N, C-alpha and C positions, 0 to 999 in steps of 0.2 A: 493673806499669807503669800499671795503670788504677785504682789505689786511690783517686786523687782522684775518679774517677767514682763509686766506692763511697761516698766521703764525701758527694758531692753528692746521691746517691740517698737516703741516710739522713737528711741534713739537710733534703732536700725534704719528707720525711715530717713532720719536726718543724716546719719553717717553715710547711708547709701547715696544721698544726694551729693555728698562731698566726694563721689567716686571718682610743624603746624604753627607755627607762629609767624606773623608778619614782622620780622625784625626791623624792616625799614619803615614801619608805620603804615604799611599798606593794608588794605582790607583783605584778610585771608579767607573771608567767606564769599567773596565775589565768584559768581558763576557756579558755586557749589549747590547741588540739590540739598534740600533740607535734611534728608536722611544721612547724606554723607557729611554734612556739617555737624550733625549730632555725633556721628562716629568719630570724626576728627576731634571733636570736643572731648569725648571720652578718652581718646589717646593723649590729648594735651593734659587733661586732669590726672591721668595715671602717671605722667612724667613729673608731676610736681612733688616737692618734698614735704610741703606743709600748707595749711590754709586754716582760716577760721570760718565759723558758720554761726549765724543768728537765725532763729526760727520761731514760729508759732503755728498752732493749728488745733484741730480737734480730731479725736478718734472715738468711734462708738459702735456698739453692737445692739441690735434690736431683735427680739425673738427668743423666748425662754427655751426653746428647743435646740438652740445652737449650742454645741459643745466645743468651746474654743479655750483650751487650757491656758494659752498665753494671754488671753484677755478676760478670764473669768472673774477678775476683780472689778471690772467695769460696771457701773450702773447702766441701765438701759438707755439713759439719755447720753448726749454727747459729753465727752470729757475733754476739757481744754488743757493745753500744755504750751509752754514757751521756754526758751533758754538760749544759751550761747556756749560755744566751746571751741576747741582747737583739735586738729588732727595732725599727727606727725607720722609720716609713713616710714616703715611699712605697716607697723602694728601697734601704734599708740594713739590714744584719743582721750580727751578729758572734756566732759560735757556737764555743764550746770543746767539743771532743768527744774521747773516748777510744774507740778501736775495737780489739777483739781480733781480729786477722787471723791465724788459725792460732796459732802459739806466740808471736806478736809483738803487743805492745800498741802501738797507733799513736795517739799524742796529736797533735792538730793544732788550729789555729784557722782557721776559714774566715770570710772577711770579704767581704761584697758591698757595693759602693758604686756606685750607678748600674748601668752595664753591665759593670763590671769585677769580677772575682772574684779574691781573693787567698788564698793559703794560707801560714800560718806554721807551720813544723814543723822540729824539730831545729835551732833557732837561725837558720833562714833564712826570708826573706820573698820570696815569688814572686807575680807576677801571671800567672795561668794563662789561657792561650788556650783558653777553654771553648767547645765547640760551642754554638750558639744554643739547641738543645733542652735541654741540660743547664744552661745559664745560667738559663733560665726556671724550672728547678726551685727556684732560690733567690730567686724573685721573690715576696715576700710579698703584694704587691698582687694579682698574678694568681692566687695560690693561697689567698688568705685565706678564701674561702667554700667551698673544696673539701672540707676535712676534715669539715665539718658536713653535707656532702652524701654522705658515705660510708655513712650510715645508711639502711637500707631497712626499711620498715614500723616506724617508731619508735613507742615507747610510753613513757608516763611510769611510772616505777618508784619513786615515793616521793621524799622530801626528806631532806636532812641538812646539817649545818654542816661546811664545809671551811675550815680556817684562819680561823675566825671569820666566814665568809661563808655566809649561808643559800643553799642551792642546791636545785634540782630535778634529779633523776636521770632521764635519758632513755636508753633502750637499744634496740637493734634489730640485725638481721642486717647483714652487710657487703654493700654494693653493689659487687661485684668490678669491674665495668666502670668505675664512677666512681673507685674507688681506683686502678686501673691507669692510667687517664687522668691522674690527678693526679700519679702517679709516673713520668710519661714513657712510658706504654704498655708497661711492663715485662712484664705478663702476656701481652699480645698478641705482643710481641717474642719471648717464650719459646715461642710456639706453643701457649699455654694459653688462648687466647681462648675456646675452646669447652670449657674445663675445668669440672669440678665445683668450685665455690668454696664455702667455708663460713667462718663466723666471726662475731664480735660486735663491735660498737662501743658504748661507753658514754660518755656526756657528762654532766658536771655543769655546770649553767648557773645563774648568780647570779639569784635571784628578783627583785632590785631593778633591776639594770642589764642583765640578760640576757647578760652576758659569759660565755663559756666559762671554767671554772676548772680543769677536768681532763678529759682524754680518754684512754680506753683502747681499744686496737685489738688484736684477736687474729684473724688471717686466714691462710687457706691456700687456694691454688688447685692442684688436682691433675688431671693428665691421664694417661690410658693410651692411647698411640698405637701404630700398627703398628710404627714404628721404635724407639720408646723411650717410657718413661713419665717423669714428673718432677713436681716441685712447686716453688712459690715460696711462702714464708711470711714473715709479719711480725707481731711482737708489739711493742707500743709503749705506754708509760705516760708521759703528759706533764702537767705542772702549769703553768698560765699565771697570772701574777701581776704586781703592780706596774704595772697599767694606768695610762698617762698620766704616769708618772714621766719626768723628763728623762733622755734617752739621747743620748750623743755617740759616733758611730761614724765614724772616719776611715780613709782608705786608709793602709796601712803605708808608712812612708817608706823609700825606697831599695829598693823591691821590684824584683826582677829578673824580666824577662819570661821565660815558660817555656811551651813547647808541651807538650800532654799526651804526645806521643810521646817527649819528652825526660825523662820522669819517672824512669826507672830510676836515674839518678844521684842523685836526691833521696830517693826512698822505696824503691827496690829493685824488682825485677821480680816 
C-alpha cells in the first residue's frame, strides 16, 4: 500500500543528487580545497535550468523492530532500482524507474509539477495526495545542494575524463545526519539516530564548469538496541548530464486523484 512512499524515497535520493565556471576553458578547481570545490559545485548546479540523470542502486532495511513508515513495503533483503529522468527547475521533474519489490518488478513514472505529484503505472495516471514531507522529497530546488553536503572530510583523489568531460574526483566519508535529513529523516525515524554509520561518497566535478557529473554513495547505519537491532542501507550510482538542454515536463492529462490510503487497488498491498 505504501510503495509510492518507497518510490518517493528512492527518487528523493536521485533528485537530491541533481541539486564558477571557467569560461575560458581553464581549470576552475585549481587550488580550491575539496570542501570549497563541493560548495562551488552546489552553487553551479543551483544555477542550471535543467539536466538529466541516470541511476541505479539498492536500498534496504534489516531488523523487524525498525518502524520506518516510508520504507515499510521493503523486504528485509536489498531492493534494487534503476531509472532515468529529467529535472526542469525550479519545480518540475519526470523520472522513469524500475524497482524490484520482492519477486515483483515495479515500473513507474513519477512526475512532479509544482506542488502536484503524479504517478503513471500499469497504464493509469493518478495525482497522488502526498503528505507535505514526502512531496518535499521531490523538490529539486530544496534538495539541490543536499547531496554534495553528504560528504564529510572530503579530499581530492585525482582527475579523469568522464564522457569527454575532464573532472576532478572528490571522496570522503558519509555524513549520516545530513543524508538522513535529506531523505526525510529516515535514519532518525528508524531509531538509528545514535547508530554507528559508515560509508563513502565519491563525486566527479567538471573542472571547467564545476558541475557534478557523477555521484556514488555507499552507506549503512547500524544500531544494536535493547529491544532490537537493525540497519538502513543505501547504495547509489548516478550520472548527471545534458545540463541546460531544453526540457518539457507537463502534468499527465486525465490523471485521477488518489489518496495514498487507496493504493492497494493500484499497486497491491
